[in-house]
FILO-485387 format. One record per atom (N, C-alpha, C, O): atom name; x, y, z negated; residue number from 0. Coordinates in Angstrom, 1 decimal. Layout:
N
at  u  v  w  i
CA  X  Y  Z  NUM
...
END
This chain:
133
at  u  v  w  i
N  21.5  205.1  25.7  0
CA  20.7  204.0  26.2  0
C  21.4  203.3  27.3  0
O  22.2  203.9  28.0  0
N  21.2  202.0  27.4  1
CA  21.9  201.2  28.4  1
C  20.9  200.1  28.9  1
O  20.1  199.6  28.1  1
N  21.0  199.8  30.1  2
CA  20.3  198.7  30.7  2
C  21.0  197.4  30.5  2
O  22.2  197.3  30.7  2
N  20.3  196.4  29.9  3
CA  21.0  195.1  29.6  3
C  20.1  194.0  30.1  3
O  18.8  194.1  30.2  3
N  20.7  192.8  30.4  4
CA  19.9  191.6  30.8  4
C  20.1  190.6  29.7  4
O  21.2  190.4  29.2  4
N  19.0  190.0  29.2  5
CA  19.0  189.1  28.2  5
C  18.5  187.7  28.6  5
O  17.6  187.7  29.4  5
N  19.1  186.7  28.1  6
CA  18.6  185.3  28.3  6
C  17.5  185.0  27.3  6
O  17.4  185.7  26.3  6
N  16.6  184.1  27.7  7
CA  15.6  183.7  26.7  7
C  16.3  183.2  25.5  7
O  17.3  182.5  25.6  7
N  15.7  183.5  24.3  8
CA  16.4  183.1  23.1  8
C  15.4  182.3  22.2  8
O  14.3  182.8  21.9  8
N  15.7  181.0  22.0  9
CA  14.8  180.2  21.1  9
C  14.9  180.6  19.6  9
O  16.0  180.9  19.1  9
N  13.8  180.8  19.0  10
CA  13.8  181.3  17.6  10
C  12.8  180.5  16.7  10
O  11.9  179.8  17.2  10
N  13.0  180.6  15.4  11
CA  12.1  180.1  14.4  11
C  11.6  181.4  13.8  11
O  12.3  182.3  13.6  11
N  10.3  181.4  13.5  12
CA  9.7  182.7  13.0  12
C  8.5  182.6  12.1  12
O  7.9  181.5  12.0  12
N  8.3  183.7  11.4  13
CA  7.1  183.9  10.6  13
C  6.3  185.0  11.4  13
O  6.8  186.0  11.8  13
N  5.0  184.8  11.5  14
CA  4.1  185.7  12.3  14
C  3.2  186.5  11.4  14
O  2.7  185.9  10.4  14
N  3.0  187.7  11.7  15
CA  2.1  188.6  10.9  15
C  1.6  189.7  11.8  15
O  2.0  189.8  13.0  15
N  0.8  190.6  11.3  16
CA  0.4  191.8  12.0  16
C  1.5  192.8  12.1  16
O  2.4  192.8  11.2  16
N  1.5  193.6  13.1  17
CA  2.6  194.6  13.3  17
C  2.3  195.8  12.4  17
O  1.9  196.9  12.9  17
N  2.7  195.6  11.1  18
CA  2.5  196.7  10.1  18
C  3.7  196.5  9.1  18
O  3.9  195.4  8.5  18
N  4.5  197.6  9.0  19
CA  5.7  197.5  8.2  19
C  5.4  196.9  6.8  19
O  6.1  196.1  6.2  19
N  4.3  197.4  6.2  20
CA  4.0  196.9  4.8  20
C  3.7  195.4  4.7  20
O  4.0  194.8  3.7  20
N  3.3  194.9  5.8  21
CA  3.0  193.4  5.9  21
C  4.2  192.6  6.3  21
O  4.5  191.6  5.7  21
N  5.0  193.1  7.3  22
CA  6.1  192.3  7.7  22
C  7.4  192.5  6.9  22
O  8.2  191.6  6.9  22
N  7.6  193.6  6.2  23
CA  8.8  193.8  5.5  23
C  9.1  192.7  4.5  23
O  10.2  192.3  4.4  23
N  8.1  192.3  3.7  24
CA  8.4  191.2  2.7  24
C  8.8  189.9  3.3  24
O  9.5  189.1  2.7  24
N  8.4  189.7  4.6  25
CA  8.7  188.4  5.2  25
C  10.2  188.3  5.6  25
O  10.7  187.2  5.7  25
N  10.9  189.4  5.7  26
CA  12.3  189.4  6.0  26
C  13.0  188.7  4.8  26
O  13.9  187.8  5.0  26
N  12.7  189.1  3.6  27
CA  13.3  188.5  2.4  27
C  13.0  187.0  2.3  27
O  13.9  186.2  2.0  27
N  11.8  186.7  2.6  28
CA  11.4  185.3  2.6  28
C  12.2  184.5  3.6  28
O  12.7  183.4  3.3  28
N  12.3  184.9  4.9  29
CA  13.0  184.2  5.9  29
C  14.5  184.1  5.5  29
O  15.1  183.0  5.6  29
N  15.1  185.2  5.1  30
CA  16.5  185.2  4.7  30
C  16.7  184.2  3.6  30
O  17.8  183.5  3.5  30
N  15.8  184.1  2.6  31
CA  15.9  183.1  1.5  31
C  15.8  181.7  2.0  31
O  16.5  180.8  1.4  31
N  15.0  181.4  3.0  32
CA  14.9  180.1  3.6  32
C  16.1  179.6  4.3  32
O  16.5  178.5  4.2  32
N  16.7  180.5  5.2  33
CA  17.7  180.1  6.1  33
C  19.1  180.6  5.7  33
O  20.1  180.1  6.2  33
N  19.2  181.5  4.8  34
CA  20.5  182.1  4.4  34
C  21.0  183.1  5.4  34
O  20.4  183.2  6.6  34
N  21.9  183.9  5.1  35
CA  22.4  185.0  6.0  35
C  23.6  184.7  6.8  35
O  23.7  185.1  7.9  35
N  24.5  183.9  6.2  36
CA  25.8  183.6  6.8  36
C  25.6  182.9  8.2  36
O  25.0  181.8  8.3  36
N  26.2  183.5  9.2  37
CA  26.2  182.9  10.5  37
C  24.9  182.9  11.3  37
O  24.8  182.2  12.3  37
N  23.9  183.6  10.8  38
CA  22.6  183.6  11.5  38
C  22.4  184.9  12.3  38
O  23.0  185.9  12.0  38
N  21.6  184.8  13.3  39
CA  21.2  185.9  14.1  39
C  19.7  186.2  13.9  39
O  18.9  185.3  14.1  39
N  19.4  187.4  13.5  40
CA  18.0  187.7  13.1  40
C  17.4  188.7  14.1  40
O  18.1  189.6  14.6  40
N  16.2  188.5  14.4  41
CA  15.4  189.4  15.3  41
C  14.1  189.8  14.8  41
O  13.5  189.0  14.0  41
N  13.6  190.9  15.1  42
CA  12.2  191.3  14.9  42
C  11.6  191.4  16.3  42
O  12.3  191.9  17.2  42
N  10.4  191.0  16.5  43
CA  9.7  191.1  17.8  43
C  8.3  191.6  17.6  43
O  7.6  191.0  16.8  43
N  8.0  192.7  18.3  44
CA  6.6  193.1  18.2  44
C  5.9  193.1  19.6  44
O  6.4  193.5  20.6  44
N  4.7  192.5  19.5  45
CA  3.9  192.3  20.7  45
C  2.7  193.3  20.6  45
O  1.7  193.1  19.9  45
N  2.9  194.4  21.3  46
CA  1.9  195.5  21.3  46
C  0.5  195.1  21.6  46
O  -0.4  195.4  20.9  46
N  0.3  194.3  22.7  47
CA  -1.0  193.9  23.1  47
C  -1.7  193.1  22.1  47
O  -3.0  193.1  22.0  47
N  -1.0  192.4  21.2  48
CA  -1.6  191.5  20.2  48
C  -1.5  192.0  18.8  48
O  -2.0  191.4  17.9  48
N  -0.9  193.2  18.7  49
CA  -0.7  193.8  17.3  49
C  0.0  192.8  16.4  49
O  -0.5  192.6  15.3  49
N  1.0  192.1  16.9  50
CA  1.7  191.0  16.2  50
C  3.1  191.3  16.0  50
O  3.8  191.9  16.9  50
N  3.7  190.8  14.9  51
CA  5.1  190.9  14.7  51
C  5.7  189.6  14.3  51
O  5.1  188.9  13.5  51
N  6.9  189.3  14.8  52
CA  7.6  188.0  14.4  52
C  8.9  188.4  13.7  52
O  9.6  189.2  14.2  52
N  9.1  187.8  12.5  53
CA  10.3  187.9  11.8  53
C  11.1  186.6  12.2  53
O  10.6  185.5  11.8  53
N  12.2  186.8  12.9  54
CA  12.8  185.6  13.6  54
C  14.3  185.4  13.2  54
O  15.0  186.3  12.8  54
N  14.7  184.1  13.3  55
CA  16.1  183.7  13.2  55
C  16.3  182.9  14.5  55
O  15.5  182.0  14.8  55
N  17.5  183.0  15.1  56
CA  17.8  182.2  16.3  56
C  17.8  180.8  15.9  56
O  18.4  180.4  14.8  56
N  17.2  179.9  16.7  57
CA  17.2  178.5  16.4  57
C  18.6  177.9  16.5  57
O  19.3  178.2  17.5  57
N  18.9  177.1  15.6  58
CA  20.2  176.3  15.6  58
C  19.9  174.9  15.2  58
O  18.9  174.6  14.5  58
N  20.8  173.9  15.6  59
CA  20.5  172.5  15.3  59
C  20.3  172.2  13.8  59
O  19.6  171.2  13.4  59
N  20.9  173.0  12.9  60
CA  20.8  172.7  11.5  60
C  19.5  173.2  10.8  60
O  19.3  173.0  9.7  60
N  18.7  173.9  11.6  61
CA  17.4  174.5  11.0  61
C  16.2  173.6  11.5  61
O  16.0  173.4  12.7  61
N  15.5  173.1  10.5  62
CA  14.3  172.3  10.8  62
C  13.1  173.1  10.5  62
O  12.7  173.4  9.4  62
N  12.4  173.5  11.6  63
CA  11.3  174.4  11.5  63
C  10.2  173.8  10.6  63
O  9.6  174.6  9.8  63
N  9.9  172.6  10.8  64
CA  8.8  171.9  10.0  64
C  9.1  171.9  8.6  64
O  8.3  172.3  7.7  64
N  10.3  171.5  8.2  65
CA  10.7  171.5  6.8  65
C  10.7  172.9  6.2  65
O  10.4  173.0  5.0  65
N  11.0  173.9  7.0  66
CA  11.1  175.3  6.5  66
C  9.8  176.0  6.5  66
O  9.6  177.1  6.0  66
N  8.8  175.4  7.2  67
CA  7.5  176.0  7.3  67
C  7.5  177.2  8.3  67
O  6.7  178.2  8.1  67
N  8.3  177.1  9.4  68
CA  8.4  178.1  10.4  68
C  7.8  177.7  11.7  68
O  7.8  176.5  12.0  68
N  7.4  178.7  12.5  69
CA  6.9  178.4  13.8  69
C  8.1  178.4  14.8  69
O  9.2  179.0  14.4  69
N  7.9  177.8  15.9  70
CA  9.0  177.7  17.0  70
C  8.5  178.5  18.2  70
O  7.4  178.4  18.6  70
N  9.4  179.3  18.8  71
CA  9.0  180.1  19.9  71
C  10.3  180.6  20.7  71
O  11.4  180.1  20.4  71
N  10.0  181.4  21.6  72
CA  11.1  182.0  22.4  72
C  10.9  183.5  22.6  72
O  9.8  184.0  22.7  72
N  12.0  184.2  22.5  73
CA  12.0  185.6  22.9  73
C  12.4  185.7  24.4  73
O  13.5  185.2  24.7  73
N  11.5  186.3  25.2  74
CA  11.7  186.2  26.6  74
C  13.0  187.0  27.1  74
O  13.4  188.0  26.5  74
N  13.6  186.5  28.1  75
CA  14.7  187.1  28.7  75
C  14.3  188.2  29.7  75
O  13.1  188.4  29.8  75
N  15.2  188.7  30.4  76
CA  14.9  189.7  31.4  76
C  15.7  191.0  31.2  76
O  16.6  191.1  30.4  76
N  15.2  192.1  31.9  77
CA  15.8  193.4  31.8  77
C  15.2  194.2  30.6  77
O  14.0  194.2  30.4  77
N  16.1  194.8  29.8  78
CA  15.7  195.6  28.7  78
C  16.5  196.9  28.7  78
O  17.7  196.9  29.1  78
N  15.9  197.9  28.1  79
CA  16.6  199.1  27.9  79
C  17.0  199.1  26.4  79
O  16.2  198.8  25.5  79
N  18.3  199.3  26.1  80
CA  18.8  199.1  24.8  80
C  19.3  200.4  24.2  80
O  20.0  201.2  24.8  80
N  18.9  200.7  22.9  81
CA  19.5  201.7  22.1  81
C  20.1  201.1  20.9  81
O  19.4  200.3  20.2  81
N  21.3  201.4  20.6  82
CA  22.0  200.9  19.4  82
C  22.0  201.9  18.3  82
O  22.4  203.0  18.4  82
N  21.4  201.4  17.1  83
CA  21.4  202.3  15.9  83
C  22.4  201.8  15.0  83
O  22.7  200.6  14.8  83
N  23.1  202.8  14.4  84
CA  24.1  202.5  13.3  84
C  23.7  203.3  12.1  84
O  23.4  204.5  12.2  84
N  23.8  202.7  10.9  85
CA  23.5  203.4  9.7  85
C  23.3  202.5  8.6  85
O  23.1  201.3  8.8  85
N  23.2  203.0  7.4  86
CA  23.0  202.2  6.2  86
C  21.5  201.9  6.0  86
O  20.7  202.8  6.1  86
N  21.3  200.6  5.7  87
CA  19.9  200.2  5.3  87
C  19.6  200.9  3.9  87
O  20.5  201.1  3.1  87
N  18.4  201.2  3.6  88
CA  17.2  201.0  4.5  88
C  16.9  202.2  5.4  88
O  16.0  202.1  6.2  88
N  17.7  203.3  5.3  89
CA  17.5  204.4  6.2  89
C  17.5  204.1  7.6  89
O  16.7  204.7  8.4  89
N  18.4  203.2  8.1  90
CA  18.5  202.9  9.5  90
C  17.2  202.3  10.0  90
O  16.8  202.5  11.2  90
N  16.5  201.6  9.2  91
CA  15.2  200.9  9.6  91
C  14.2  202.0  10.0  91
O  13.3  201.7  10.8  91
N  14.2  203.1  9.3  92
CA  13.2  204.2  9.6  92
C  13.4  204.8  11.0  92
O  12.6  205.5  11.5  92
N  14.6  204.5  11.6  93
CA  14.9  205.0  13.0  93
C  14.4  204.1  14.1  93
O  14.5  204.5  15.3  93
N  14.0  202.9  13.8  94
CA  13.6  201.9  14.8  94
C  12.4  202.4  15.6  94
O  12.5  202.5  16.8  94
N  11.3  202.7  15.0  95
CA  10.1  203.2  15.7  95
C  10.4  204.4  16.6  95
O  10.1  204.3  17.7  95
N  11.0  205.4  16.0  96
CA  11.3  206.6  16.9  96
C  12.2  206.2  18.1  96
O  12.1  206.8  19.1  96
N  13.2  205.3  17.9  97
CA  14.1  204.9  19.0  97
C  13.2  204.3  20.1  97
O  13.5  204.6  21.3  97
N  12.3  203.4  19.8  98
CA  11.4  202.9  20.8  98
C  10.6  203.9  21.5  98
O  10.4  203.9  22.7  98
N  10.1  204.9  20.8  99
CA  9.3  206.0  21.4  99
C  10.1  206.8  22.4  99
O  9.6  207.1  23.4  99
N  11.4  207.0  22.1  100
CA  12.2  207.8  23.0  100
C  12.4  206.9  24.3  100
O  12.4  207.5  25.4  100
N  12.7  205.6  24.1  101
CA  12.9  204.8  25.3  101
C  11.7  204.8  26.2  101
O  11.8  204.7  27.4  101
N  10.5  204.8  25.6  102
CA  9.3  204.8  26.4  102
C  9.1  206.0  27.2  102
O  8.4  206.0  28.2  102
N  9.8  207.1  26.9  103
CA  9.7  208.3  27.7  103
C  10.7  208.2  28.8  103
O  10.6  209.0  29.8  103
N  11.7  207.3  28.8  104
CA  12.7  207.2  29.8  104
C  12.4  206.1  30.8  104
O  12.9  206.2  32.0  104
N  11.6  205.1  30.5  105
CA  11.3  204.1  31.5  105
C  9.9  203.4  31.1  105
O  9.3  203.7  30.1  105
N  9.5  202.6  32.1  106
CA  8.2  201.9  31.9  106
C  8.4  200.6  31.3  106
O  9.1  199.8  31.8  106
N  7.7  200.4  30.1  107
CA  7.9  199.1  29.4  107
C  7.0  198.0  30.0  107
O  6.0  198.3  30.7  107
N  7.3  196.8  29.8  108
CA  6.5  195.6  30.2  108
C  5.7  195.2  28.9  108
O  6.3  194.6  28.0  108
N  4.4  195.5  28.9  109
CA  3.6  195.1  27.7  109
C  3.4  193.7  27.5  109
O  2.9  193.3  26.5  109
N  3.7  192.8  28.5  110
CA  3.6  191.4  28.3  110
C  4.7  190.7  27.6  110
O  4.6  189.6  27.2  110
N  5.8  191.5  27.4  111
CA  6.9  190.9  26.6  111
C  7.1  191.8  25.4  111
O  6.8  193.0  25.4  111
N  7.7  191.2  24.3  112
CA  7.8  192.0  23.1  112
C  9.0  192.9  23.1  112
O  10.0  192.7  23.8  112
N  8.8  194.0  22.3  113
CA  10.0  194.8  22.0  113
C  10.8  194.0  21.0  113
O  10.2  193.4  20.1  113
N  12.1  194.1  21.0  114
CA  12.9  193.3  20.2  114
C  13.9  194.2  19.4  114
O  14.5  195.1  19.9  114
N  14.0  193.8  18.1  115
CA  15.1  194.4  17.3  115
C  16.1  193.3  17.0  115
O  15.7  192.2  16.5  115
N  17.3  193.5  17.4  116
CA  18.4  192.5  17.2  116
C  19.3  193.1  16.1  116
O  19.9  194.1  16.3  116
N  19.3  192.4  15.0  117
CA  20.1  192.8  13.8  117
C  21.5  192.3  14.0  117
O  21.9  191.2  13.5  117
N  22.4  193.1  14.7  118
CA  23.8  192.6  15.0  118
C  24.6  192.5  13.7  118
O  25.5  191.7  13.6  118
N  24.4  193.4  12.8  119
CA  25.1  193.5  11.5  119
C  24.2  194.2  10.5  119
O  23.2  194.7  10.9  119
N  24.7  194.2  9.3  120
CA  23.9  194.9  8.3  120
C  23.5  196.3  8.6  120
O  22.5  196.8  8.3  120
N  24.4  197.0  9.3  121
CA  24.3  198.4  9.6  121
C  24.2  198.7  11.1  121
O  24.5  199.8  11.5  121
N  24.0  197.7  12.0  122
CA  23.9  197.9  13.4  122
C  22.7  197.1  13.9  122
O  22.6  195.9  13.8  122
N  21.8  197.9  14.6  123
CA  20.5  197.3  15.1  123
C  20.4  197.7  16.6  123
O  20.5  198.8  16.9  123
N  20.2  196.7  17.5  124
CA  19.9  196.9  18.9  124
C  18.4  197.0  19.0  124
O  17.7  196.0  18.7  124
N  17.9  198.1  19.5  125
CA  16.4  198.2  19.9  125
C  16.3  197.9  21.4  125
O  17.0  198.6  22.2  125
N  15.5  196.9  21.7  126
CA  15.5  196.4  23.1  126
C  14.0  196.6  23.6  126
O  13.1  195.8  23.2  126
N  13.8  197.5  24.6  127
CA  12.5  197.7  25.2  127
C  12.4  196.9  26.5  127
O  13.3  197.1  27.4  127
N  11.5  196.0  26.6  128
CA  11.4  195.2  27.9  128
C  11.0  196.1  29.0  128
O  10.0  196.9  28.9  128
N  11.7  196.0  30.1  129
CA  11.4  196.9  31.3  129
C  10.4  196.2  32.2  129
O  10.4  195.0  32.4  129
N  9.4  197.0  32.7  130
CA  8.5  196.5  33.7  130
C  9.2  196.0  34.9  130
O  10.2  196.6  35.4  130
N  8.8  194.9  35.4  131
CA  9.4  194.3  36.6  131
C  8.9  195.1  37.8  131
O  7.8  195.4  38.0  131
N  9.9  195.4  38.7  132
CA  9.5  196.2  39.9  132
C  9.1  195.3  41.0  132
O  8.8  195.8  42.1  132
END
């Protein structure tokens, strides 16, 4: 685990309830809309709202309205990071447990989302927002 500071990140996203069976198919939909090459993808879960965002980082070539996507920001600040490496889909099963371990190490900020940053096909950064002191 490592402490990291992140800048606010503008994203385009699809919103749904925080349930794997519901948000998993949205990943394929988003990837089909924007393509994979040169994109940065994020998952964001908002515990207090039971909400999940399937996100792609906003770039000038992406038109949210034309694609039928919402526009938002992933908040910056201090995060505790755990990096997962492994082959999909098995690595995805380790995301939830990674966040649970981080919650035993530090106090999270429930007003900001937990973030999954898909660095590569087989590398995921799990980012737990830290409570401000």
